[in-house]
Structure formats: structure tokens, C-alpha cells
N, C-alpha and C positions, 0 to 999 in steps of 0.2 A: 557495564555491559550486561545484557541479559541474553544468555544463550537460548535460541529458539529451536534449533535442531542440529543434529550432527549426522543426519541421514543424507548420504551422498546423492541419492536419487532426487531428493527434494532440492538440494543445493544446485545440482545440474539443471533441474527444471527451472529454477530461477534464472539461470543464465540463458536458457533457451527461450524464456518468456520475454527477455529484455527487448528484442526487436519488435515485439507486439505491444509495447508500452503505448498507451493512448497518447496521441499527439494533441493534447489539450494545451491551451495557451497558459504558460506560467503566470500566476498572479491574477488570472480571471476565474470567476466562479465556475466550478465544474457543474455541468448541467444536472439538475435534479438534486443538488446539495446546497448547503448553506456555507460552504467553505471554498476557498480559492485552491486552485491546483498548484502544488509546489513540489519541491524535491521530496518532501515528506510524503506527499500523495503518491509519488512514483514508487517509493520504497514500500509503502503499505499495500499498494496495488500488486506489486511483484510478490510480496510475501503471501498475501491472501490468495492470489491466483495459483500460487504453488501449493496451496493446501495447508498452510501454517495457520493454526488457530490464533487469532489476534484478540480474542475477546477479553483476555486478561492483560493485554499489553497497553500500557499508558505511559505518558511522560512522567518523569520523577516529580515528586511534590515541588511545586514552584516552577517546574519546567514547562516548556511549550513544544508543540509539534504542529504548527499551523498546516492544515491541509491533510493531516493524517486520516481523518474520518472520510474525507472526500475520496481518497484512494480505495478505502475499504468499500464504500458505497458503490463506486464505479466498478469494482471487481464483482460485486454481487449483481450489478446491472448486466454486465457482460455475460456472467454465468447463467443468469436467470432467463 
């Protein structure tokens, strides 16, 4: 586990963002990205939109998180 925040306002913000999660089709490429939209995409989208800096967050060596970067890219697209 990698703690990202203990700020209750950010944590509550993640919960409030959940209903706004993009309704992209799981397993299909997220528009404007090279990755498929997956549950990893949903998590990275929620964290990024809540204001958590994910620039240093990566899967462990040898691990995978397919779709992780699609969620981050989509969060930036929505915010931009």
C-alpha cells in the first residue's frame, strides 16, 4: 500500500466525484488515449480529479495497472 493522503476533505471529495465518473465502456480505448478504460482508469481518474498528485505513482516493479494513464489523461481533458 502507498498512502496518498490523509486529508479528510480530499477523501470526501473522492466520494463526491464518484457519481461523475465517466461512463466510458470498460475494455474500449478511452478517446484520445492509447489505453483501454478499466477499473484502474476509474481509480486514477477519481484520484487525479480530487487533486492528488499521481506523477510519482506507478505500479510496482513487474506489476501492471492497465488503463491507469487513460484515467489520468481523461481527468486532465475534463479539467482542461
